[in-house]
N, CA, C and O of each residue as an XYZ file, in Angstrom:
836
protein
N       0.828     -1.195      0.000
C       0.000      0.000      0.000
C       0.869      1.255      0.000
O       1.742      1.410      0.854
N       0.634      2.133     -0.941
C       1.421      3.350     -1.048
C       0.955      4.381     -0.026
O      -0.239      4.655      0.089
N       1.901      4.946      0.709
C       1.572      5.916      1.747
C       1.086      7.219      1.127
O       1.647      7.684      0.135
N       0.058      7.801      1.702
C      -0.452      9.093      1.241
C       0.461     10.199      1.727
O       0.814     10.248      2.905
N       0.841     11.081      0.829
C       1.783     12.148      1.179
C       1.234     13.544      0.893
O       1.958     14.529      1.040
N      -0.033     13.645      0.488
C      -0.638     14.954      0.233
C      -1.992     15.047      0.926
O      -2.779     14.100      0.913
N      -2.247     16.192      1.526
C      -3.484     16.402      2.270
C      -4.707     16.215      1.387
O      -5.681     15.599      1.818
N      -4.683     16.726      0.171
C      -5.832     16.619     -0.728
C      -6.111     15.163     -1.071
O      -7.269     14.752     -1.155
N      -5.062     14.388     -1.268
C      -5.249     12.964     -1.564
C      -5.869     12.232     -0.367
O      -6.680     11.322     -0.536
N      -5.474     12.645      0.843
C      -6.044     12.048      2.043
C      -7.533     12.367      2.126
O      -8.346     11.482      2.390
N      -7.888     13.620      1.902
C      -9.298     14.013      1.951
C     -10.123     13.231      0.935
O     -11.229     12.784      1.240
N      -9.587     13.067     -0.264
C     -10.306     12.331     -1.300
C     -10.526     10.877     -0.896
O     -11.589     10.312     -1.153
N      -9.528     10.276     -0.269
C      -9.660      8.889      0.162
C     -10.696      8.767      1.288
O     -11.493      7.829      1.310
N     -10.672      9.730      2.222
C     -11.594      9.674      3.356
C     -13.036      9.927      2.939
O     -13.962      9.484      3.619
N     -13.239     10.629      1.838
C     -14.585     10.877      1.340
C     -15.303      9.579      0.985
O     -16.533      9.531      0.970
N     -14.545      8.540      0.704
C     -15.132      7.268      0.288
C     -15.527      6.366      1.456
O     -16.113      5.303      1.253
N     -15.204      6.792      2.683
C     -15.588      5.995      3.847
C     -17.049      6.281      4.170
O     -17.407      7.437      4.396
N     -17.901      5.257      4.198
C     -19.336      5.483      4.433
C     -19.621      6.062      5.815
O     -18.818      5.936      6.739
N     -20.786      6.700      5.932
C     -21.245      7.210      7.219
C     -21.737      6.050      8.083
O     -21.798      4.907      7.632
N     -22.087      6.364      9.335
C     -22.646      5.347     10.218
C     -23.830      4.675      9.540
O     -24.745      5.369      9.097
N     -23.849      3.342      9.443
C     -24.922      2.657      8.728
C     -26.274      2.771      9.421
O     -27.310      2.879      8.765
N     -26.256      2.747     10.763
C     -27.498      2.855     11.542
C     -27.222      3.783     12.728
O     -27.053      3.310     13.852
N     -27.173      5.102     12.491
C     -26.797      6.026     13.567
C     -27.744      5.936     14.761
O     -28.964      5.885     14.603
N     -27.163      5.916     15.945
C     -27.921      5.751     17.179
C     -27.831      7.038     17.994
O     -26.741      7.499     18.334
N     -28.983      7.602     18.299
C     -29.021      8.918     18.922
C     -28.374      8.918     20.302
O     -27.729      9.899     20.675
N     -28.532      7.828     21.078
C     -27.964      7.820     22.425
C     -26.438      7.796     22.402
O     -25.793      8.125     23.398
N     -25.857      7.402     21.256
C     -24.398      7.437     21.100
C     -23.940      8.713     20.396
O     -22.742      8.932     20.215
N     -24.895      9.549     20.003
C     -24.585     10.803     19.294
C     -23.648     10.545     18.114
O     -22.582     11.151     18.004
N     -24.060      9.649     17.252
C     -23.202      9.258     16.132
C     -23.366     10.215     14.955
O     -24.399     10.243     14.286
N     -22.328     10.985     14.729
C     -22.240     11.880     13.579
C     -20.890     11.634     12.912
O     -19.860     11.597     13.585
N     -20.895     11.469     11.610
C     -19.649     11.215     10.895
C     -18.839     12.495     10.765
O     -19.365     13.535     10.368
N     -17.560     12.414     11.100
C     -16.676     13.567     10.929
C     -16.476     13.831      9.448
O     -16.073     12.922      8.723
N     -16.741     15.046      8.968
C     -16.543     15.348      7.538
C     -15.096     15.112      7.126
O     -14.171     15.369      7.897
N     -14.910     14.627      5.917
C     -13.563     14.299      5.447
C     -12.649     15.513      5.445
O     -11.447     15.379      5.676
N     -13.196     16.694      5.188
C     -12.352     17.897      5.136
C     -11.792     18.222      6.525
O     -10.649     18.662      6.647
N     -12.602     18.001      7.575
C     -12.139     18.229      8.944
C     -11.159     17.132      9.355
O     -10.107     17.415      9.928
N     -11.507     15.887      9.061
C     -10.626     14.772      9.426
C      -9.264     14.897      8.757
O      -8.231     14.682      9.392
N      -9.265     15.247      7.469
C      -7.999     15.377      6.734
C      -7.156     16.518      7.289
O      -5.938     16.389      7.417
N      -7.805     17.643      7.622
C      -7.065     18.784      8.166
C      -6.433     18.438      9.507
O      -5.264     18.739      9.745
N      -7.201     17.810     10.372
C      -6.672     17.468     11.692
C      -5.568     16.424     11.594
O      -4.542     16.541     12.266
N      -5.770     15.401     10.762
C      -4.753     14.374     10.602
C      -3.478     14.946      9.998
O      -2.375     14.533     10.356
N      -3.629     15.888      9.090
C      -2.433     16.474      8.468
C      -1.655     17.306      9.479
O      -0.424     17.316      9.473
N      -2.386     18.005     10.348
C      -1.709     18.743     11.419
C      -0.976     17.777     12.342
O       0.161     18.029     12.741
N      -1.635     16.668     12.681
C      -1.001     15.675     13.553
C       0.234     15.070     12.893
O       1.254     14.848     13.546
N       0.129     14.809     11.598
C       1.266     14.270     10.850
C       2.437     15.260     10.871
O       3.589     14.873     11.070
N       2.121     16.537     10.665
C       3.159     17.581     10.649
C       3.846     17.714     12.001
O       5.010     18.106     12.078
N       3.114     17.383     13.078
C       3.666     17.472     14.429
C       4.378     16.182     14.843
O       4.849     16.064     15.975
N       4.454     15.229     13.934
C       5.183     13.990     14.208
C       4.409     12.963     15.005
O       5.003     12.103     15.655
N       3.064     13.044     14.963
C       2.246     12.176     15.804
C       1.624     10.991     15.062
O       0.850     10.241     15.656
N       1.942     10.806     13.783
C       1.308      9.741     12.997
C       2.330      8.734     12.455
O       2.258      7.544     12.764
N       3.264      9.208     11.659
C       4.183      8.301     10.969
C       5.028      7.508     11.953
O       5.640      8.075     12.859
N       5.058      6.179     11.766
C       5.828      5.244     12.599
C       5.365      5.219     14.059
O       6.125      4.821     14.942
N       4.136      5.636     14.312
C       3.595      5.657     15.666
C       2.533      4.571     15.838
O       1.941      4.107     14.863
N       2.302      4.177     17.083
C       1.177      3.313     17.424
C      -0.017      4.208     17.723
O       0.003      4.987     18.677
N      -1.055      4.093     16.905
C      -2.175      5.031     16.888
C      -3.452      4.330     17.313
O      -3.706      3.196     16.909
N      -4.261      5.001     18.129
C      -5.540      4.433     18.553
C      -6.630      5.489     18.449
O      -6.448      6.632     18.869
N      -7.771      5.089     17.881
C      -8.949      5.950     17.787
C     -10.017      5.373     18.701
O     -10.575      4.312     18.423
N     -10.304      6.085     19.809
C     -11.319      5.652     20.762
C     -12.681      6.177     20.319
O     -12.839      7.372     20.073
N     -13.665      5.283     20.218
C     -14.962      5.683     19.684
C     -14.841      5.958     18.205
O     -15.256      7.011     17.722
N     -14.267      5.000     17.479
C     -13.809      5.230     16.102
C     -14.928      5.311     15.082
O     -14.690      5.753     13.957
N     -16.156      4.895     15.437
C     -17.226      4.907     14.444
C     -16.873      4.026     13.260
O     -16.499      2.866     13.428
N     -16.993      4.582     12.061
C     -16.685      3.810     10.855
C     -15.197      3.819     10.509
O     -14.803      3.380      9.429
N     -14.375      4.321     11.429
C     -12.934      4.118     11.305
C     -12.144      5.177     10.587
O     -11.017      4.914     10.167
N     -12.697      6.383     10.425
C     -12.039      7.378      9.594
C     -10.621      7.722     10.055
O      -9.690      7.716      9.251
N     -10.454      8.020     11.345
C      -9.132      8.438     11.824
C      -8.152      7.268     11.851
O      -6.979      7.436     11.518
N      -8.616      6.106     12.238
C      -7.733      4.933     12.260
C      -7.274      4.582     10.851
O      -6.096      4.302     10.630
N      -8.196      4.597      9.904
C      -7.842      4.318      8.515
C      -6.877      5.364      7.981
O      -5.904      5.035      7.301
N      -7.152      6.628      8.292
C      -6.273      7.706      7.838
C      -4.866      7.524      8.378
O      -3.896      7.713      7.643
N      -4.734      7.161      9.653
C      -3.404      6.999     10.241
C      -2.636      5.878      9.550
O      -1.434      5.994      9.310
N      -3.341      4.786      9.230
C      -2.692      3.670      8.529
C      -2.227      4.101      7.146
O      -1.142      3.717      6.708
N      -3.043      4.900      6.453
C      -2.680      5.386      5.122
C      -1.523      6.372      5.155
O      -0.860      6.597      4.142
N      -1.279      6.964      6.334
C      -0.227      7.977      6.461
C       1.038      7.437      7.097
O       1.934      8.205      7.447
N       1.121      6.112      7.251
C       2.386      5.527      7.695
C       2.492      5.190      9.158
O       3.599      5.034      9.675
N       1.346      5.068      9.857
C       1.409      4.637     11.253
C       1.983      3.230     11.340
O       1.782      2.410     10.444
N       2.690      2.962     12.412
C       3.242      1.621     12.629
C       2.123      0.627     12.915
O       2.133     -0.496     12.412
N       1.164      1.049     13.725
C       0.015      0.234     14.089
C      -1.175      1.162     14.293
O      -1.035      2.222     14.904
N      -2.351      0.773     13.786
C      -3.559      1.572     13.954
C      -4.658      0.695     14.539
O      -4.906     -0.413     14.063
N      -5.313      1.205     15.580
C      -6.392      0.473     16.246
C      -7.599      1.385     16.378
O      -7.470      2.545     16.769
N      -8.771      0.860     16.053
C     -10.018      1.584     16.264
C     -10.905      0.802     17.201
O     -11.044     -0.413     17.059
N     -11.514      1.490     18.167
C     -12.358      0.832     19.169
C     -13.709      1.540     19.218
O     -13.774      2.767     19.290
N     -14.796      0.749     19.176
C     -16.127      1.360     19.257
C     -17.115      0.374     19.851
O     -16.994     -0.837     19.663
N     -18.095      0.904     20.570
C     -19.117      0.089     21.204
C     -20.179     -0.385     20.229
O     -20.934     -1.312     20.524
N     -20.236      0.260     19.054
C     -21.280     -0.021     18.063
C     -20.803     -1.053     17.053
O     -19.899     -0.788     16.261
N     -21.414     -2.229     17.087
C     -20.977     -3.322     16.220
C     -21.205     -3.018     14.742
O     -20.394     -3.412     13.904
N     -22.298     -2.322     14.405
C     -22.572     -1.990     13.009
C     -21.441     -1.146     12.415
O     -20.998     -1.385     11.292
N     -20.986     -0.166     13.180
C     -19.908      0.698     12.702
C     -18.601     -0.069     12.554
O     -17.873      0.115     11.578
N     -18.307     -0.929     13.522
C     -17.070     -1.706     13.475
C     -17.048     -2.632     12.269
O     -16.019     -2.754     11.605
N     -18.153     -3.278     11.979
C     -18.208     -4.181     10.832
C     -17.993     -3.425      9.535
O     -17.319     -3.920      8.632
N     -18.564     -2.220      9.434
C     -18.357     -1.407      8.234
C     -16.889     -0.988      8.118
O     -16.308     -1.040      7.033
N     -16.290     -0.570      9.247
C     -14.887     -0.159      9.240
C     -13.981     -1.303      8.806
O     -13.039     -1.097      8.041
N     -14.262     -2.504      9.292
C     -13.471     -3.672      8.895
C     -13.591     -3.931      7.399
O     -12.612     -4.291      6.745
N     -14.779     -3.750      6.865
C     -15.005     -3.973      5.443
C     -14.219     -2.973      4.606
O     -13.621     -3.340      3.594
N     -14.219     -1.705      5.028
C     -13.464     -0.669      4.311
C     -11.975     -0.979      4.347
O     -11.298     -0.898      3.323
N     -11.460     -1.335      5.524
C     -10.032     -1.647      5.666
C      -9.639     -2.832      4.798
O      -8.556     -2.850      4.212
N     -10.525     -3.825      4.718
C     -10.250     -5.005      3.895
C     -10.162     -4.629      2.420
O      -9.271     -5.097      1.710
N     -11.068     -3.799      1.966
C     -11.061     -3.389      0.563
C      -9.832     -2.551      0.220
O      -9.378     -2.542     -0.925
N      -9.297     -1.847      1.217
C      -8.097     -1.030      1.001
C      -6.811     -1.835      1.187
O      -5.716     -1.314      0.977
N      -6.943     -3.107      1.582
C      -5.788     -3.986      1.803
C      -4.810     -3.410      2.820
O      -3.595     -3.431      2.620
N      -5.366     -2.896      3.918
C      -4.533     -2.354      4.987
C      -4.274     -3.462      6.001
O      -5.218     -4.022      6.559
N      -3.012     -3.781      6.244
C      -2.700     -4.917      7.111
C      -2.196     -4.515      8.500
O      -2.002     -5.383      9.351
N      -1.981     -3.230      8.745
C      -1.500     -2.789     10.056
C      -2.619     -2.104     10.834
O      -2.375     -1.191     11.623
N      -3.859     -2.564     10.598
C      -5.042     -1.904     11.139
C      -5.957     -2.942     11.774
O      -6.229     -3.990     11.189
N      -6.427     -2.634     12.979
C      -7.293     -3.565     13.699
C      -8.468     -2.805     14.311
O      -8.281     -1.768     14.948
N      -9.685     -3.329     14.113
C     -10.877     -2.733     14.701
C     -11.451     -3.675     15.758
O     -11.551     -4.884     15.548
N     -11.825     -3.090     16.902
C     -12.269     -3.871     18.049
C     -13.644     -3.392     18.495
O     -13.860     -2.203     18.733
N     -14.571     -4.343     18.604
C     -15.918     -4.035     19.095
C     -15.917     -4.134     20.610
O     -15.943     -5.228     21.173
N     -15.888     -2.978     21.265
C     -15.818     -2.960     22.730
C     -16.123     -1.560     23.246
O     -15.807     -0.573     22.581
N     -16.719     -1.467     24.398
C     -16.850     -0.180     25.084
C     -15.441      0.314     25.391
O     -14.635     -0.433     25.946
N     -15.137      1.541     25.044
C     -13.755      2.035     25.235
C     -13.354      2.001     26.702
O     -12.168      1.898     27.013
N     -14.332      2.087     27.617
C     -14.013      2.061     29.043
C     -13.501      0.700     29.489
O     -12.888      0.580     30.550
N     -13.752     -0.331     28.679
C     -13.285     -1.683     28.991
C     -12.070     -2.086     28.151
O     -11.591     -3.217     28.236
N     -11.586     -1.154     27.348
C     -10.496     -1.461     26.421
C      -9.137     -1.311     27.087
O      -8.886     -0.348     27.812
N      -8.270     -2.274     26.830
C      -6.867     -2.190     27.243
C      -6.005     -2.620     26.065
O      -6.321     -3.591     25.378
N      -4.933     -1.906     25.839
C      -4.084     -2.181     24.680
C      -2.802     -2.867     25.123
O      -2.154     -2.449     26.082
N      -2.448     -3.935     24.402
C      -1.234     -4.684     24.738
C       0.027     -3.987     24.237
O       1.131     -4.284     24.695
N      -0.143     -3.052     23.287
C       0.996     -2.299     22.747
C       1.065     -0.914     23.373
O       0.036     -0.355     23.753
N       2.250     -0.362     23.483
C       2.394      1.006     23.958
C       1.850      1.963     22.896
O       2.242      1.896     21.731
N       0.958      2.840     23.300
C       0.339      3.774     22.361
C       1.081      5.101     22.359
O       1.424      5.636     23.414
N       1.323      5.621     21.174
C       1.931      6.937     21.046
C       0.887      8.036     20.929
O       1.011      9.095     21.544
N      -0.151      7.768     20.124
C      -1.135      8.803     19.803
C      -2.550      8.260     19.933
O      -2.872      7.201     19.395
N      -3.397      8.999     20.658
C      -4.818      8.672     20.750
C      -5.637      9.802     20.144
O      -5.425     10.974     20.454
N      -6.569      9.437     19.281
C      -7.569     10.360     18.752
C      -8.924      9.945     19.327
O      -9.176      8.758     19.533
N      -9.793     10.924     19.586
C     -11.142     10.587     20.017
C     -12.109     11.725     19.712
O     -11.815     12.901     19.924
N     -13.270     11.327     19.205
C     -14.366     12.263     18.961
C     -15.572     11.720     19.720
O     -16.475     11.135     19.121
N     -15.586     11.916     21.057
C     -16.603     11.273     21.896
C     -17.948     11.984     21.826
O     -18.031     13.118     21.356
N     -19.011     11.312     22.298
C     -20.291     12.013     22.461
C     -20.114     13.194     23.405
O     -19.398     13.100     24.402
N     -20.767     14.300     23.088
C     -20.618     15.500     23.909
C     -21.623     15.549     25.047
O     -21.492     16.378     25.947
N     -22.640     14.664     25.025
C     -23.681     14.710     26.045
C     -24.657     15.842     25.850
O     -25.291     16.292     26.804
N     -24.786     16.313     24.604
C     -25.643     17.463     24.335
C     -27.087     17.075     24.029
O     -27.972     17.931     24.049
N     -27.337     15.785     23.745
C     -28.689     15.335     23.450
C     -29.369     14.824     24.723
O     -28.708     14.352     25.648
N     -30.694     14.926     24.753
C     -31.450     14.542     25.945
C     -31.255     13.070     26.294
O     -31.219     12.702     27.468
N     -31.127     12.221     25.253
C     -30.997     10.786     25.491
C     -29.546     10.359     25.700
O     -29.274      9.184     25.948
N     -28.633     11.289     25.603
C     -27.213     10.941     25.706
C     -26.751     10.959     27.159
O     -27.349     11.615     28.012
N     -25.692     10.238     27.415
C     -25.111     10.201     28.758
C     -24.249     11.437     28.974
O     -23.330     11.700     28.199
N     -24.539     12.176     30.002
C     -23.803     13.397     30.286
C     -22.377     13.091     30.725
O     -22.135     12.114     31.435
N     -21.440     13.924     30.303
C     -20.066     13.815     30.757
C     -19.281     12.674     30.156
O     -18.194     12.355     30.639
N     -19.808     12.042     29.101
C     -19.094     10.896     28.527
C     -17.788     11.324     27.872
O     -16.844     10.538     27.803
N     -17.726     12.568     27.389
C     -16.477     13.017     26.777
C     -15.348     13.033     27.808
O     -14.200     12.740     27.474
N     -15.667     13.371     29.052
C     -14.646     13.369     30.094
C     -14.241     11.941     30.470
O     -13.103     11.700     30.873
N     -15.178     10.999     30.336
C     -14.823      9.590     30.561
C     -13.825      9.124     29.504
O     -12.937      8.322     29.791
N     -13.978      9.628     28.289
C     -13.009      9.315     27.239
C     -11.636      9.867     27.606
O     -10.626      9.186     27.429
N     -11.594     11.088     28.112
C     -10.314     11.690     28.502
C      -9.669     10.876     29.615
O      -8.467     10.614     29.581
N     -10.470     10.474     30.607
C      -9.939      9.669     31.706
C      -9.379      8.343     31.197
O      -8.342      7.879     31.669
N     -10.076      7.734     30.226
C      -9.588      6.474     29.659
C      -8.278      6.689     28.914
O      -7.363      5.871     29.007
N      -8.189      7.794     28.173
C      -6.952      8.106     27.460
C      -5.788      8.265     28.441
O      -4.681      7.796     28.179
N      -6.041      8.920     29.555
C      -5.002      9.089     30.580
C      -4.546      7.718     31.093
O      -3.356      7.480     31.299
N      -5.516      6.828     31.294
C      -5.213      5.479     31.785
C      -4.332      4.703     30.804
O      -3.477      3.919     31.216
N      -4.548      4.927     29.497
C      -3.791      4.206     28.469
C      -2.378      4.765     28.277
O      -1.545      4.126     27.634
N      -2.106      5.933     28.821
C      -0.768      6.527     28.863
C      -0.110      6.682     27.489
O       0.989      6.167     27.282
N      -0.746      7.368     26.559
C      -0.078      7.654     25.276
C       0.900      8.807     25.445
O       1.025      9.378     26.528
N       1.577      9.134     24.384
C       2.438     10.322     24.392
C       1.631     11.590     24.152
O       1.936     12.652     24.694
N       0.582     11.457     23.317
C      -0.187     12.635     22.925
C      -1.642     12.245     22.715
O      -1.943     11.128     22.293
N      -2.545     13.182     23.015
C      -3.984     12.971     22.873
C      -4.576     14.089     22.035
O      -4.257     15.262     22.225
N      -5.456     13.704     21.092
C      -6.275     14.661     20.343
C      -7.738     14.355     20.690
O      -8.205     13.237     20.468
N      -8.456     15.336     21.228
C      -9.817     15.074     21.683
C     -10.767     16.195     21.268
O     -10.497     17.373     21.500
N     -11.899     15.802     20.641
C     -12.938     16.745     20.253
C     -13.804     17.114     21.463
O     -14.104     16.277     22.314
N     -14.195     18.393     21.512
C     -15.104     18.865     22.555
C     -15.923     20.037     22.020
O     -15.572     20.643     21.007
N     -17.016     20.347     22.713
C     -17.778     21.539     22.383
C     -16.945     22.772     22.701
O     -16.328     22.857     23.763
N     -16.932     23.722     21.782
C     -16.143     24.938     21.986
C     -16.621     25.740     23.184
O     -15.834     26.440     23.823
N     -17.910     25.641     23.491
C     -18.464     26.397     24.621
C     -17.890     25.944     25.958
O     -18.004     26.656     26.956
N     -17.273     24.765     25.983
C     -16.698     24.230     27.225
C     -15.195     24.463     27.323
O     -14.542     23.893     28.197
N     -14.638     25.285     26.447
C     -13.183     25.412     26.342
C     -12.524     25.783     27.668
O     -11.554     25.142     28.074
N     -13.030     26.797     28.338
C     -12.387     27.237     29.580
C     -12.393     26.126     30.629
O     -11.378     25.859     31.272
N     -13.544     25.487     30.790
C     -13.639     24.376     31.741
C     -12.660     23.262     31.376
O     -11.974     22.716     32.241
N     -12.603     22.933     30.083
C     -11.754     21.829     29.632
C     -10.274     22.125     29.835
O      -9.515     21.248     30.248
N      -9.867     23.341     29.549
C      -8.466     23.694     29.750
C      -8.077     23.540     31.215
O      -6.982     23.076     31.530
N      -8.982     23.932     32.107
C      -8.716     23.756     33.538
C      -8.703     22.273     33.906
O      -7.874     21.830     34.701
N      -9.625     21.514     33.324
C      -9.711     20.075     33.604
C      -8.443     19.360     33.146
O      -7.900     18.520     33.863
N      -7.981     19.699     31.953
C      -6.756     19.079     31.452
C      -5.574     19.430     32.352
O      -4.751     18.573     32.673
N      -5.499     20.688     32.751
C      -4.388     21.114     33.611
C      -4.427     20.386     34.950
O      -3.387     19.962     35.454
N      -5.616     20.238     35.530
C      -5.759     19.542     36.811
C      -5.318     18.081     36.709
O      -4.865     17.485     37.687
N      -5.460     17.513     35.497
C      -5.074     16.121     35.284
C      -3.679     15.992     34.674
O      -3.314     14.949     34.131
N      -2.908     17.077     34.776
C      -1.497     17.090     34.382
C      -1.297     16.824     32.891
O      -0.311     16.204     32.491
N      -2.243     17.299     32.069
C      -2.104     17.254     30.620
C      -1.697     18.630     30.124
O      -2.285     19.641     30.510
N      -0.702     18.657     29.279
C      -0.190     19.930     28.754
C      -0.819     20.204     27.391
O      -0.436     19.572     26.406
N      -1.769     21.124     27.311
C      -2.424     21.449     26.047
C      -1.479     22.307     25.205
O      -1.126     23.425     25.582
N      -1.081     21.760     24.065
C      -0.120     22.462     23.208
C      -0.786     23.178     22.035
O      -0.268     24.179     21.539
N      -1.944     22.660     21.588
C      -2.632     23.247     20.438
C      -4.141     23.150     20.644
O      -4.639     22.209     21.261
N      -4.857     24.138     20.115
C      -6.320     24.112     20.078
C      -6.747     24.327     18.629
O      -6.534     25.402     18.068
N      -7.346     23.310     18.031
C      -7.831     23.397     16.651
C      -9.329     23.664     16.692
O     -10.046     23.065     17.495
N      -9.805     24.558     15.832
C     -11.202     24.995     15.875
C     -11.895     24.681     14.546
O     -11.359     24.928     13.466
N     -13.104     24.128     14.664
C     -13.863     23.763     13.466
C     -15.347     24.077     13.644
O     -15.872     24.065     14.757
N     -16.006     24.357     12.527
C     -17.460     24.390     12.477
C     -17.912     23.026     11.987
O     -17.698     22.668     10.829
N     -18.531     22.279     12.868
C     -18.866     20.883     12.600
C     -20.311     20.799     12.106
O     -21.224     21.189     12.833
N     -20.540     20.299     10.885
C     -21.902     20.211     10.361
C     -22.668     19.043     10.966
O     -22.145     17.935     11.088
N     -23.900     19.305     11.338
C     -24.787     18.270     11.867
C     -25.918     18.071     10.856
O     -26.807     18.919     10.765
N     -25.907     16.975     10.097
C     -26.950     16.746      9.096
C     -28.248     16.277      9.743
O     -28.266     15.888     10.911
N     -29.311     16.316      8.988
C     -30.622     15.894      9.476
C     -30.724     14.372      9.358
O     -31.160     13.846      8.334
N     -30.316     13.670     10.425
C     -30.338     12.207     10.396
C     -31.207     11.606     11.489
O     -31.495     10.409     11.462
N     -31.632     12.430     12.461
C     -32.485     11.942     13.524
C     -33.856     12.613     13.448
O     -33.992     13.699     12.885
N     -34.863     11.965     14.016
C     -36.239     12.453     13.910
C     -36.426     13.847     14.499
O     -37.244     14.626     14.011
N     -35.666     14.162     15.551
C     -35.865     15.444     16.216
C     -35.202     16.606     15.482
O     -35.431     17.761     15.839
N     -34.387     16.328     14.464
C     -33.754     17.397     13.697
C     -34.802     18.131     12.855
O     -35.643     17.512     12.203
N     -34.729     19.456     12.887
C     -35.686     20.261     12.119
C     -35.038     20.947     10.925
O     -35.740     21.421     10.032
N     -33.714     21.008     10.896
C     -33.000     21.656      9.799
C     -32.219     20.622      8.999
O     -31.752     19.622      9.544
N     -32.084     20.875      7.698
C     -31.302     19.974      6.859
C     -29.853     19.901      7.326
O     -29.243     18.832      7.327
N     -29.311     21.040      7.721
C     -27.950     21.103      8.259
C     -27.863     22.230      9.269
O     -28.460     23.291      9.086
N     -27.126     21.997     10.321
C     -26.759     23.070     11.230
C     -25.317     22.844     11.655
O     -24.777     21.747     11.515
N     -24.707     23.893     12.174
C     -23.290     23.813     12.518
C     -23.099     24.093     14.005
O     -23.750     24.963     14.584
N     -22.186     23.328     14.607
C     -21.799     23.599     15.983
C     -20.297     23.863     16.014
O     -19.536     23.295     15.230
N     -19.895     24.713     16.910
C     -18.475     25.036     17.049
C     -17.821     24.014     17.964
O     -18.257     23.803     19.096
N     -16.772     23.385     17.461
C     -16.049     22.396     18.243
C     -14.576     22.767     18.303
O     -14.065     23.496     17.453
N     -13.915     22.258     19.308
C     -12.464     22.397     19.414
C     -11.861     21.003     19.525
O     -12.500     20.067     20.005
N     -10.628     20.889     19.075
C      -9.852     19.663     19.281
C      -8.623     20.072     20.077
O      -7.816     20.885     19.626
N      -8.495     19.508     21.241
C      -7.342     19.806     22.096
C      -6.252     18.770     21.857
O      -6.493     17.566     21.936
N      -5.049     19.257     21.564
C      -3.881     18.379     21.506
C      -3.140     18.528     22.826
O      -2.730     19.627     23.199
N      -2.973     17.429     23.519
C      -2.322     17.490     24.829
C      -1.245     16.425     24.928
O      -1.404     15.317     24.415
N      -0.160     16.762     25.585
C       0.914     15.816     25.854
C       0.893     15.429     27.321
O       0.324     16.132     28.155
N       1.521     14.300     27.625
C       1.478     13.745     28.971
C       2.811     13.909     29.685
O       2.950     13.494     30.835
């Protein structure tokens, strides 16, 4: 498999990864747009967090970040998700791409333990913004990442929580080195949605341990 070396080529490849086959509202399943995923992965690559690294995507959904890391030269890529439908789709995509350094695991991330030392963790957890969603689950993802002891963490959060999150990361001895900002599109995929598309402001915190 030829390694991707251009951001535009990465975005084009990620565009072909299907969305969640059966999105579940209590898991707040929204597919990360390829343009956002490619931009964030390219920044991570530029910072030395992808190539030749052991990479893990917690709450990987259909596997976009894990697949991207494998295409960009990660030593090992792992995706973990509680949703079996998403994991099966991710495995199918990886198989069609003939990626052999990539593994998808059907498991609640809170029960996941990795036998390999992880260098980089990516996560786009539920924000707890929906009525049926579990509140504070994004912080449970952060706690799990701390437990897994990677070198660096990239984590999506609501931009409105930035001040609280920066304090939370500092209290947990995480050094936030970068804050990436995106307008995240939310398509009309659930019954309660009234607009075809709306946008929420999100941040991705890059933190070292």
